[in-house]
N, C-alpha and C positions, 0 to 999 in steps of 0.2 A: 710303188707307193700309192696307196689309194687316196683320192681326194674326198674331202667332206662335201657332200651334196646338200645344199640348203634350199628347201622349197620357198618360193617367194610369190605370193599373190599380191599384186599391187592394189590395195584397198582404196587407193585414190580414185580408181575407176569404178568402184562399186558404191553407188550413190542412190539415195532416196531424195526426190525433189521435195523441198519444203513448199507447202502451199498455204495460202491464206484461207482459213476455214470460213464456211458460210456464216456461222454464228460467231460474231466477234468475241474475243477474249480480252477483257480490259486488264491493263497492268495496274494491279492494286498493291503490289509489294508482298502478296501472300499467295504465291503460286505453288501448288503441291503436285507431286507426281502420282502415278497409279498406286503407290504404296504409302502415300501421305508424306513423302519427304519434301521439304521446302527447297527452293533454289536459292542458294546463298553464295556460291563460289563459282567464278568463271575462270578457267585456265585458257590462256590465249597463246597459241603457237605462232611465232612471228617468222620462223624460217624452218625449212626441213633439212638444213645443212648443219654440219658440226665439224669441228676440227679435231675431234677425238674419234677413235674407233673402238670404243669399249665393246668387248665381245658379248655382253649381255644386252646391248642396245643396238649398236650399229657395227656388226662384225665386218671386218675388212673384206671377207670373201664375197660379200654382197654389195656393200657400199664402197665400191672401188671407183677408179677414175672414169669408168664408163656408166656409172649409175645415172639414170635419167632424173635428175632433180627437177623440181617445178620451175618453169621459166618465170622471170620476174613479172611478166604481164598477168600471170595466173594468180599471183599473190594479192591478198586484200591490201588496199592502200591504208595508210594510217587513218585517213578520214573514214574509210569504211569500217575499220576495226572500232574506231571511237563511236561511230553511230550504232553499231551492233551492241557495244558495251553499254551505251546509254540506255538502250531498250532493256537489256538484261538487268541493269540497276533498277529500272522501273518495276521489274518483276520481283525484286527483292535481293538481288546480288549485292553483297557488301564487300567482297574481296575479289581483286583481280590479280592473277599471277601470270606473268609473262614467261613463256618457255620456248623451247625449240624442239628439235635441234639445239644448237647453242644460240640463244637469243642475241648475244652481244655481237654476233656476226651480221645482224641486220643493220644496214647502213642507216644512220640518222635516228636510231631508236629513241634517243632523248626527246625528239620531237613528238613521238607517239606518247611517251610518258607525260610530257607537258599537257597534251590533250586529255589524257585519261585522268590526270590529277585535277583537272577542272570539273570533272563529273562529281555528282553527289548521289548518295543513296536515296531511296524512296522517301525517307524521313529527313533528308537534308544534311546528313552527316558526310564528312570526307570519306572516301573509299580507302580501304587498306590495299595499297598497291605494292606488290612484291615481285621478285624475279628469281628464277632458278638458273644457275650458271655453273659451268665446269671450272670457273675461276681463272681461265687462261688469259683473259683480257681484262680482268677486273681491276688490276693495279692501275692501269692507265685510264680506266673509265669510271672509277668509283665516284670521283668528284662531280663529273658532269651528270651522272645518273642521279646523284643526290640533289644537285641543283635543279634538275628537271622535275623533281617531285617524287622520285622513288622513295618508299618508306624503308624497305629492308631487303635483304638478299638471303637466299639459301644457296650454299655452295656444295657441289658434289665432290666428295673426296673419299676414295676407297682404300686408303692406307697411307701411313707415314713412311714406310720403307720405300726408298726411291726406286729400287729395282722392281718391287711388286707393283708400285704405282705406274711406272713406265710400261710394264708388261700389260697391265690392265687397260690403260688408255691406248695402247698399241700404236702410238705415234712418237714414243720416246720423249714425252713431255715430263719435265722434272717436277717433283712435288714441291720444291722450294718456291717455284713461281706461283703455285696455287696458294701457298701459305702467305706469300707476299700480297696477293690479291685480297685475302681475308683480312690481313692487317690494314690494308688501304681502306677497305669497306668500314672497318671499325673506326678508323681515324676520322672519317668524314661523317660518321653518325648513322650509317645504314644498319640500324639495330632494332630489335635483337637479331643477331646473325644465327642462322642454323646451318649445320654441316650434316649432309646426308652421306652415309656409308652403306652401299649395297654389299651385303655379306654373302659370299658364295663359298660353300663348303669345299675345302681342298684347294682354294685359290688365295683367299685373304683372311680367313677366320683368325689366323694368328695375329692379325693387326687390331683385333677388338680391344684388347687391354692397352696397348700403346696409344691408341686413339683416345680411349677413356682417360688415361693418365694425362695426356697432353692438353685436353680441353677442359678437364675438371678445374673449376675455380676461375675459368677465363671469362665467364659471362657469355660464352657461346654454347648453344644447345646442340649436342651431338645426337643424331638420330640414326638408328640402325634399321635398314630395310631388308626384309627377306627377298631373296632372289626370286623374281616373279616370271611367270610364263606369259609374258607380253609379246604379242606378235607371233611370227612363225620362223624367225631367222636366228634366234639366239641359242638354239639347241637345248632348251630348258629340260632339266630332269629333276624329279622330286628329290632324288638322293643328293643333289647339290644344294638343297635348301637347308640352312641352319635355322631351326626354329628360334623365334625371338625369346622364348622362355629360356633357351640355353644361353643366349647372349646375356640376358639379365643374370642368370645363375653365375656365369663366369665372372662378370664384373662384381657382383655382390660378394663373391668369395674373397675378393681383395679390397674392394671399395664399397662398404655397406650402402645399401639403397633402401629407400622407403617409397611406396607407391603414392602418387599424387593424383588429385582429381583432374579430369579433363579440363583443358583451358577454354574450350568452347564446344557447343553442340556440333556434332559431325566431325570432330577432330580425329584425324587418322592415326595419330601417334598416341600410344599408351605412355604416360609420363612416370618417370622414376627419379626421385631426388636423392642426392648424396646425403648421407646421414652424418651429423656431427657426433661429438663425444657422448652426447646425451641420448643418442639413438633416434633423434628427430631430424627432419630435413633442415639442413643448414643452407639457406639461400645463397650464402657467399660461395659455397662449393658448387652450386648450380644443379643441373639435372641432365638426364638423357631421355630420349624417346625411342620407342620401338614400334615399327610399322609392320604389322603381321597379316598382310592380305592373303597369305597362303594358309597359315595355320590357325588364325583367329580372325575370320572375315568380319569386316565392319560395314557391310553393304547396307544394313538396316538404317544407318545414320548418314549415308552418303548424300551430300547436298551439292555435288560438283557437276558442272557441265564443262565440255572441252570444245574449243573452237580451233579448227586446223588453220594453217597458214593461208589456204585459199578459200576459206569460208564454209567448211563443212562442220556441222554441229554433231559431236559425239556425246552420248549419254553415259558412257562407261569407258574406263581405261582399256577394258578387254572387248570393246565393241567390234562387231563385224562390219557394220556399215555406218556411214554418217549421212546427215541430212544437209543438202546443199542450200545454204542461205544466200550464197553469192548471186545466184540467178535472180533472186528477188530484188537485189540491189542494182543489177546491171541489165535486166531484161528490157524489152521494148517499152514496157510500161512499168517503170520502177515503183515499188510499193511505198506507201507512206509509213511513218514510224508506227502508227496505230496498227496498220496491217502487218508490219513486221513483228510487232508485239503479239498479235493474234497467232501468227504462224509459229513463233517460238513457244507461246503458251500451249498450243495444241500438241506440239511435239513433247514438251515436258510432261503434260498431263497424262500422256499415254505411256510414259516411261515405267518399266518394271524391272530394269536390269539389276541383277544381283549375282553376277558370275562367280565371284569368290565363294559365296555360300553354296553354290551348286557344283563347284569344281569336282568334288569327290564323287559326285553322281555321274559324271561324264564317262563314256565307255572306255576310251583309251588315251594314253599320253599323246599319241599322234593326232587323234581327233581334236584334242583340246587346243592344239596350236595351229590348226590348219587354215583358219580364215580370219584371224584377227588383225586389226590395223597395227602397224609398228609404233612402238613407243616414241621413236625419234620423230615421228610425223605429227603426233598430237601432244607430246610432252608427257612427263611422268606424273 
């Protein structure tokens, strides 16, 4: 019996040092990258650990009991995260998303949320603070998260069939416990709730319609995500991608849909509303979203940066290297907030990432997955 061999390049050791530029870059709330895209969204990974082993993200063959996770001393403290987030808001960030790994595994996360909730945008408005979770700990933590200042949650759920779900999370976790977490989040007002389903052809595509039926009219937005070639460990193949257009077609055949306008500039999901008897969108029936980074790239509007759990700044989900911000905070001569803002500004201004638009031009499937950072390390 042959074993599956998975290449693993630890991108945590492949780093560019962030530097303070000679010419200061002031934080004016209007920072554009090399393609004119503004900085509006910061995704913050608070842990590289997860209690699931989904094969499209953290396959058990790699992330086993011997995998070298980051030591606690390497992680950014909550105060360091808050300081970096404050500088990002001065540059124009309006939304903070806490991710992982599984963010609810980070001890005392509510304290970080309290600190972030006290921040304001460049024009003095409260930030949109949200969190993406697998839902396994949500039932017990929903109330404390809400009380700390969290606005809303996104829950990953790849099917309603318990056998399918247990097989995909690969730790035998029951779907009923995730649904319990979703209901707990709804009960405390962490809304609007979004549910993300990664669709992998041949694995869970038959769950598309059951998921649509279940969440239709619930007030919860269900989003379908194309299986992506993130990192180098998930064995991604193009023939396992079910295009979002096919997802929409399948749902529309039973539950008629009408296309909706984007909810905000840079929105990753294409929105479709359920139609009422008159053929128009019925808000009471709700909507779905499709995220099509493989078949319909949205790089031209991408306004997101990603901060890893130990302080590396990534400019794209498919990035090869990150910029080390932690050394600016912990060096022999720690930088001021103004200097940190200049360093971040210089990095963003040189950003030209648009991997999804260029994917089809890359030479081989193997070459596409050889050097990218793992999704579990910087969040999806």
